[in-house]
C-alpha positions, 0 to 999 in steps of 0.5 A: 500500499503506497500512496502518491503512485502515479499510474497511467496506460503508457502503450496501446492507450485509447485515443484522447478524448477532448482537452479537459475543460480547465486547468490541473490545480496545485494548492499551496496549503499548510506549506505543502503542494496539495495533491502531491502528484497528479496527472495533466493531459497534453495541452492543459495548464497548471493553475497554482493557488496560495491559501497560506498567509505566507510567501511562497515561490513556485519553481517548475522544472521540466522532468522529475530528475535532479538538473531539470531544466527550469520551465517558469519560477514566479514568487506568489504572496499571500492573497495573490490571484492564481498563477496558470502556467503552460508545462511547455510540452514537459512530460513531468513537471516538478515544483519546488518552493525556494522558499520552503525546500520541503514542498515538492509536487509532480504534475506528469503530463499524458497524451490522454486521460486515462491515468490515476494517482493512488491514494494513501492505501495505495488505492486507484482507479482509471475509469472507462478503459474500453476492453484491450491490452494495455501496458500501464506504468506506475511511478513513484518519486522515490522508487521510480517506474514500474510497467505491466501489461493487463488486459481489460475484459468488459465489465471486469476490473483489472488490478495489476500487482505493482511491487516497489523495492525499498 
């Protein structure tokens, strides 16, 4: 049971539906980014909100690894309007707060909306996947990525068993 695992179809994914109507929202609350990990569909913007009574700095990197290129870097004082940014073609966006170094979050960008993030108990659900055989990836910021092939049958749930090694 591992939380904050991003799970998505990476091979044989159904065609993308239309782009979601609004941006992906990341909240700065209690000196943490919430949610810690989530997905976006390619072309979807990221909106960052500060509900804390303190200054935050949103430093976004293209990629989850160290040394990744900066996409944007903006200050967001308390009470400021939400900031909306384009991830500029990044497949993964790592968000850091330069003021509060423990603040980190990830937005993983996919070609489609067939993805989900696991809850604290490791549960996730990718809805409305049509029947077919797919390669699914599970990514965790500390443990990396695992893949599994799954076959989706009409009306049947599939439970890929991802086991991350410490």
